[in-house]
VOLUMZA-796804 format. One record per residue (C-alpha): z, y, x; residue in three letters. Coordinates in steps of 0.25 Angstrom, whole numbers, always signed. Last residue first. Example, Ala and Ser with C-alpha at 12.3 -4.5 7.8 and 13.67 -1.06 7.14 Angstrom:
<pts>
    pz    py    px residuo
   +29    -4   +55     SER
   +31   -18   +49     ALA
</pts>
This chain:
<pts>
    pz    py    px residuo
    -2   +19   +53     ARG
    -7   +23   +36     SER
    +5   +22   +28     ALA
    +1    +9   +17     GLN
    -4   +14    +4     GLN
    -5    +3    +1     SER
   -19    +1    -4     ARG
   -22    +9    +9     VAL
   -14    +0   +19     GLN
   -21   -13   +11     SER
   -34    -5   +11     SER
   -34    +0   +28     GLU
   -28   -15   +31     ALA
   -41   -20   +24     ARG
   -50   -14   +28     TYR
   -44   -12   +43     SER
   -46   -29   +45     LYS
   -58   -29   +39     ARG
   -64   -19   +49     ALA
   -56   -26   +63     ALA
   -63   -39   +58     ASN
   -77   -34   +56     ASP
   -82   -29   +40     LEU
   -96   -30   +38     GLY
  -105   -23   +49     ASP
  -118   -16   +43     ARG
  -111   -15   +28     GLU
   -97   -14   +30     ILE
  -101    -3   +41     LYS
  -107    +5   +33     GLN
   -97    +3   +19     ALA
   -87    +8   +29     GLU
   -95   +21   +30     PRO
   -93   +26   +16     ALA
   -77   +26   +18     PHE
   -75   +37   +26     ALA
   -83   +45   +16     ALA
   -75   +40    +5     ALA
   -60   +43   +10     ALA
   -66   +55   +16     THR
   -71   +61    +1     SER
   -59   +56    -5     VAL
   -50   +65    +4     ARG
   -60   +77    +1     ALA
   -59   +74   -13     ASN
   -70   +84   -21     ASN
   -66   +77   -34     TYR
   -80   +75   -39     THR
   -84   +72   -23     GLU
   -74   +63   -17     ALA
   -75   +53   -29     LEU
   -93   +54   -26     LYS
   -88   +49   -12     LYS
   -77   +40   -19     LEU
   -87   +32   -27     ASP
   -96   +34   -16     ALA
   -88   +27    -6     ALA
   -84   +16   -15     GLN
   -98   +12   -18     ARG
  -102   +12    -4     ARG
   -89    +3    -2     MET
   -95    -5   -12     GLU
  -111    -4    -5     GLN
  -103    -9    +9     ALA
   -97   -20    +4     ALA
  -109   -26    -4     GLU
  -115   -25    +8     ASP
  -103   -32   +17     GLN
  -105   -46    +5     ARG
  -101   -56   +14     GLY
   -87   -61    +9     ALA
   -80   -56   +17     ASP
   -88   -41   +18     VAL
   -84   -42    +1     LEU
   -69   -44    +4     GLU
   -67   -33   +14     VAL
   -77   -23    +6     ALA
   -67   -27    -7     LYS
   -55   -23    +3     ASP
   -62   -11    +9     LYS
   -65    -6    -5     ALA
   -50    -7    -7     LEU
   -46    +3    +2     ALA
   -58   +11    -2     ILE
   -55   +12   -16     VAL
   -40   +12   -10     ASN
   -43   +27    -2     GLN
   -52   +32   -13     ALA
   -39   +32   -21     TYR
   -29   +39   -13     ASP
   -42   +48   -11     ALA
   -41   +51   -24     GLN
   -27   +51   -27     VAL
   -25   +60   -17     GLN
   -37   +71   -22     HIS
   -29   +72   -34     ASP
   -43   +77   -44     ALA
   -38   +88   -55     SER
   -51   +96   -50     SER
   -60   +85   -54     ILE
   -55   +82   -70     VAL
   -53   +99   -71     ALA
   -68  +100   -63     SER
   -73   +90   -74     ARG
   -67   +97   -86     SER
   -68   +89   -99     ARG
   -52   +85   -96     SER
   -39   +75   -96     PHE
   -28   +78   -91     GLN
   -20   +68   -87     VAL
    -3   +64   -86     THR
    +8   +56   -75     ARG
   +18   +48   -77     ALA
   +29   +46   -67     ALA
   +42   +37   -68     THR
   +54   +31   -59     LEU
   +60   +19   -59     THR
   +71   +18   -46     THR
   +79    +5   -43     ASN
   +90   +12   -33     ARG
   +90    +2   -20     ARG
   +95   +14   -14     THR
   +86   +13    -3     LEU
   +74    +7    -6     ALA
   +73   +12   -19     ASP
   +70    +1   -29     GLU
   +57    +6   -35     TYR
   +53    +8   -50     SER
   +40   +18   -53     LEU
   +36   +19   -66     HIS
   +20   +26   -68     ALA
   +14   +32   -80     ARG
    -3   +36   -80     ALA
   -11   +43   -88     ILE
    -1   +54   -95     GLU
   -10   +63  -104     CYS
   -14   +78  -105     GLU
   -26   +80  -115     ALA
   -37   +94  -113     GLY
   -48   +82  -116     SER
   -44   +73  -124     GLU
   -41   +59  -122     PRO
   -46   +53  -111     PRO
   -50   +36  -108     THR
   -42   +35   -94     VAL
   -47   +23   -86     GLU
   -36   +21   -74     VAL
   -35   +16   -57     GLU
   -22   +16   -53     VAL
   -19   +21   -40     LEU
    -3   +15   -33     ALA
    +3   +23   -23     PHE
   +13   +25   -11     LYS
   +16   +35    -5     GLU
   +25   +35    +9     GLN
   +36   +44   +12     GLY
   +45   +32   +12     GLY
   +42   +19    +9     TYR
   +38    +9    -4     LEU
   +39    -5    -6     GLN
   +39   -16   -14     ASN
   +25   -13   -21     LEU
   +23   -15   -38     THR
   +11    -9   -46     LEU
   +12   -10   -59     GLU
    -1    -4   -70     ALA
    +1    -4   -87     ARG
    -7    -3   -97     GLN
   -14   -14   -98     GLY
    -6   -22   -85     ARG
   -14   -18   -73     ILE
    -7   -23   -58     VAL
    -6   -15   -46     GLY
   -12   -22   -33     GLU
   -15    -9   -26     ARG
   -29    -2   -21     GLY
   -33    +5   -34     ILE
   -24    -1   -47     PHE
   -31    -8   -58     GLY
   -39    +1   -72     LEU
   -28    +6   -77     PRO
   -30   +12   -92     ARG
   -24   +25   -97     VAL
   -32   +28  -113     GLY
   -16   +22  -115     ASP
    -4   +25  -106     PRO
    -6   +18   -93     PHE
    +8   +15   -87     GLU
   +10   +12   -72     ILE
   +22    +4   -67     GLU
   +26    +6   -52     ILE
   +35    -5   -46     VAL
   +43    -2   -31     VAL
   +52   -12   -27     ARG
   +56    -6   -14     ARG
   +59    +9   -12     ALA
   +60   +19    +2     VAL
   +54   +12   +12     VAL
   +56   +17   +26     ASN
   +61    +6   +33     LEU
   +48    -2   +31     VAL
   +38    +8   +32     ASP
   +43   +14   +45     GLY
   +43    -3   +50     LEU
   +27    -4   +47     GLU
   +25    +9   +55     ALA
   +35    +2   +68     ALA
   +26   -11   +66     PHE
   +11    -4   +66     ILE
   +16    +5   +79     ARG
   +20    -8   +85     PRO
   +10   -16   +82     LEU
    +0    -6   +86     ASP
    -3   -12  +101     ALA
    -7   -25   +93     SER
   -21   -16   +92     ALA
   -28   -19   +77     GLU
   -18   -17   +68     VAL
   -19   -19   +53     PHE
   -10   -17   +45     TYR
    -2   -20   +32     THR
    +9   -14   +24     ASN
   +16   -22   +13     GLY
   +16   -24    -1     ASP
   +18   -38    -3     SER
    +4   -39    -8     ARG
    -2   -30    +2     GLN
    +3   -34   +14     ALA
    +0   -49   +14     LEU
   -14   -45    +8     ARG
   -14   -38   +19     THR
   -11   -47   +29     MET
   -20   -58   +24     LEU
   -33   -49   +23     ASP
   -30   -45   +35     GLU
   -31   -59   +43     ASN
   -28   -57   +57     TYR
   -36   -57   +69     GLY
   -41   -43   +70     LEU
   -28   -37   +78     GLY
   -13   -36   +70     LEU
   -13   -39   +56     GLY
    +1   -32   +53     VAL
    +8   -36   +38     THR
   +18   -29   +31     THR
   +25   -40   +21     VAL
   +30   -34   +10     SER
   +45   -41    +4     ILE
   +50   -37   -10     GLY
   +50   -53   -15     GLU
   +39   -48   -24     GLN
   +33   -44   -13     LEU
   +34   -56    -5     LEU
   +27   -64   -14     ALA
   +14   -56   -13     THR
   +15   -57    -1     GLY
   +15   -69    -1     LEU
    +4   -73   -11     ARG
    -6   -63    -3     GLY
    -4   -71   +10     LEU
    -7   -83    +2     ASP
   -20   -74    -4     GLU
   -24   -70   +11     PRO
   -25   -83   +15     SER
   -16   -90   +25     SER
    -7   -99   +19     PRO
    -3  -108   +33     GLY
    -5  -108   +47     VAL
   -17   -98   +50     ASN
   -14   -84   +47     ALA
   -25   -77   +55     LEU
   -21   -69   +66     GLY
   -14   -54   +72     ASP
    -3   -56   +62     SER
   +12   -47   +60     LEU
   +18   -47   +47     LEU
   +32   -37   +44     VAL
   +39   -40   +32     ILE
   +47   -30   +23     ARG
   +60   -32   +16     ASN
   +66   -19   +16     VAL
   +79   -23   +11     CYS
   +88   -20    -1     SER
   +80   -31   -10     SER
   +89   -39    +2     GLU
   +80   -48    +8     PHE
   +89   -54   +20     TYR
   +84   -70   +22     LYS
   +70   -66   +13     ARG
   +64   -57   +24     VAL
   +65   -70   +31     GLU
   +60   -78   +23     ALA
   +48   -68   +21     ALA
   +47   -66   +34     GLY
   +44   -81   +34     GLN
   +33   -81   +24     SER
   +26   -72   +34     VAL
   +27   -81   +44     GLY
   +22   -91   +36     ALA
   +10   -85   +32     PHE
    +7   -80   +43     LEU
    +6   -92   +49     ALA
    -3   -91   +63     THR
    -6   -98   +75     ASN
    +1  -101   +87     GLY
    +6   -93  +100     GLY
   +10   -78  +102     PRO
   +26   -74  +106     GLN
   +38   -68  +101     ILE
   +48   -68  +109     SER
   +49   -51  +112     ARG
   +53   -51   +94     ILE
   +63   -62   +97     ALA
   +69   -53  +108     ARG
   +70   -41   +98     GLU
   +77   -48   +87     ILE
   +88   -53   +96     ALA
   +91   -37  +102     ARG
   +90   -32   +86     GLY
  +104   -26   +86     ASN
  +105   -29   +73     GLY
   +91   -33   +65     VAL
   +97   -40   +55     PRO
   +91   -52   +51     GLN
   +80   -62   +48     ALA
   +79   -74   +57     PRO
   +71   -68   +69     ILE
   +61   -76   +77     LEU
   +59   -84   +65     THR
   +46   -92   +68     GLN
   +33   -96   +59     VAL
   +23  -108   +64     GLY
   +12  -107   +68     SER
   +13   -91   +73     GLU
   +23   -83   +66     TYR
   +33   -76   +69     ALA
   +45   -70   +61     VAL
   +56   -59   +65     LEU
   +66   -54   +56     SER
   +73   -40   +54     PHE
   +83   -37   +45     ILE
   +88   -23   +43     ASP
  +102   -21   +50     ASP
  +101   -17   +65     SER
   +92    -6   +59     SER
   +75    -8   +62     LEU
   +68    +1   +69     HIS
   +67    -6   +84     ARG
   +64   -21   +75     LEU
   +49   -14   +71     VAL
   +49    -9   +87     GLU
   +51   -24   +90     LEU
   +42   -30   +80     ALA
   +29   -21   +87     ALA
   +31   -24  +101     GLU
   +30   -38  +100     ARG
   +19   -37   +91     ALA
   +15   -29  +101     LYS
   +16   -41  +111     GLU
   +13   -49  +103     ILE
    -2   -44  +101     LYS
    -1   -39  +116     GLU
    -4   -53  +118     GLY
    -2   -67  +110     SER
    -3   -63   +94     MET
   -16   -74   +94     SER
    -9   -83   +95     GLY
    +2   -83   +84     SER
   +14   -72   +83     ARG
   +11   -67   +71     ASP
   +24   -59   +68     ILE
   +32   -59   +55     VAL
   +43   -45   +54     LEU
   +52   -48   +44     ALA
   +60   -34   +38     LEU
   +71   -34   +32     ASN
   +75   -19   +30     VAL
   +85    -9   +26     PRO
   +84    +0   +15     PRO
   +84   +14   +23     ARG
   +97   +25   +25     LEU
   +93   +39   +23     GLU
   +95   +49   +36     HIS
   +81   +51   +37     ARG
   +78   +54   +22     PRO
   +70   +44   +14     ARG
   +55   +46   +11     ARG
   +51   +47    -3     LEU
   +41   +35    -4     GLY
   +30   +41   -15     ASP
   +24   +33   -26     LEU
   +13   +38   -31     CYS
    +3   +31   -44     ILE
    -9   +37   -42     LYS
   -17   +35   -56     VAL
   -32   +35   -52     ILE
   -42   +39   -63     ALA
   -53   +33   -71     ARG
   -61   +40   -84     ASP
   -65   +40   -96     PRO
   -70   +51  -104     MET
   -70   +65  -110     GLU
   -57   +69  -104     ALA
   -61   +68   -87     PRO
   -48   +68   -81     LEU
   -38   +80   -74     VAL
   -25   +75   -66     THR
   -35   +67   -59     ARG
   -34   +56   -45     ASP
   -20   +53   -52     LEU
    -4   +53   -46     ASP
    +7   +48   -52     ILE
   +21   +51   -47     ARG
   +31   +42   -42     LEU
   +41   +46   -31     ARG
   +49   +36   -23     VAL
   +63   +37   -14     SER
   +69   +42   -29     THR
   +81   +52   -28     ASP
   +74   +63   -36     LEU
   +72   +58   -49     PRO
   +59   +58   -53     GLN
   +51   +65   -65     ALA
   +35   +59   -68     SER
   +36   +61   -82     CYS
   +42   +77   -80     ALA
   +31   +82   -71     ALA
   +21   +76   -79     LEU
   +26   +83   -90     SER
   +28   +97   -81     MET
   +14   +94   -76     ALA
    +8   +91   -89     GLY
   +14  +104   -95     LEU
    +8  +111   -86     LEU
    -6  +107   -87     ALA
    -6  +107  -102     VAL
    +0  +123   -99     ALA
   -11  +123   -89     PHE
   -22  +122  -100     TYR
   -16  +128  -111     ARG
   -17  +141  -101     PHE
   -32  +138   -96     GLN
   -35  +140  -114     SER
   -26  +150  -114     ASN
   -33  +155  -100     GLN
   -47  +153  -108     LYS
   -45  +160  -122     MET
</pts>
């Protein structure tokens, strides 16, 4: 009898895996792979429980011999008075590094801003690059910081050659507070949202300890760009080269993820990303995907279990995007099922430690953003208390599922609460918190 029961269990599991493979079958010639992972593939059958659904997008590496989509890049550089000395020297060096990686038919523009805005190189093909190189070397500092106007002018240059076949990108460098024109994070966030709708992303590079990290991260997040905190100007060439590596490696654009949840599975919200929940559907939009990188969305759901032993679909994802090279519109679908059991050991042994680790990192990222807000409001004791609570919850998760990666993340995060309670957040720590949180939430590759 026991052997027959085990046989039936494995037969059901095999049929479920075969069904999943059929639902998730995808063309071999796509530049993106879509899959759905779960924090556990077996959930408790006795009572409602919460689960984490991970929608994974894997950008496939393009063969070295294959062409890449053209680039339409506007470089927007702060040349206010605070950029004098080594800062402007390294900014020029970083801009030249970008230029060296572009092809003659890529589009490049250069905007410099201080109290006013000057287009040093209007949008044009790179050609032999000599005129652009001379313009870069001519940048000199002086004046205040008209950041909003600088980004707006960079966008105007990108629009001159805007093509859906191009990778349309603005790279913004600033070391100071925006003090001319619109200057709040909300102002720049709205600008980022508008640019994303046009298909333009903004990558922000904050240099030193004088810039507004709230403004810079908001602009990057809302436009689906990258964000960097560079404390030493000597790192600028490396950061610009790394950013251009992403720009040159875009494999998909105008990415839309739609997730359907069946009855009995209630989506509660995205964790880390700014998606939209409408009833039993969730939606997320990205501007681009890069080859060799995974982007994902985590959705927390509440599940009402059927009887023990049942196997049900928990989520179905639909992905649409434009291939960056062929410009072909592609749609993919994937589905995922989950089993239900009264066996606690079956639930625990089914855990996906990577999904749980991704969840932990995003919880920590959100906690860092919340800590910044509480410390700013003079409530650093409350910030420390909240961080301790999150660390304790993650420690419990790690112990329950024997997850070493979550345990390591929780152990590293717990001492941060004591630091904040004792010292608050100094300027450098605040900038690090904002940058690290943004990078984790957008799965930005580490540099």
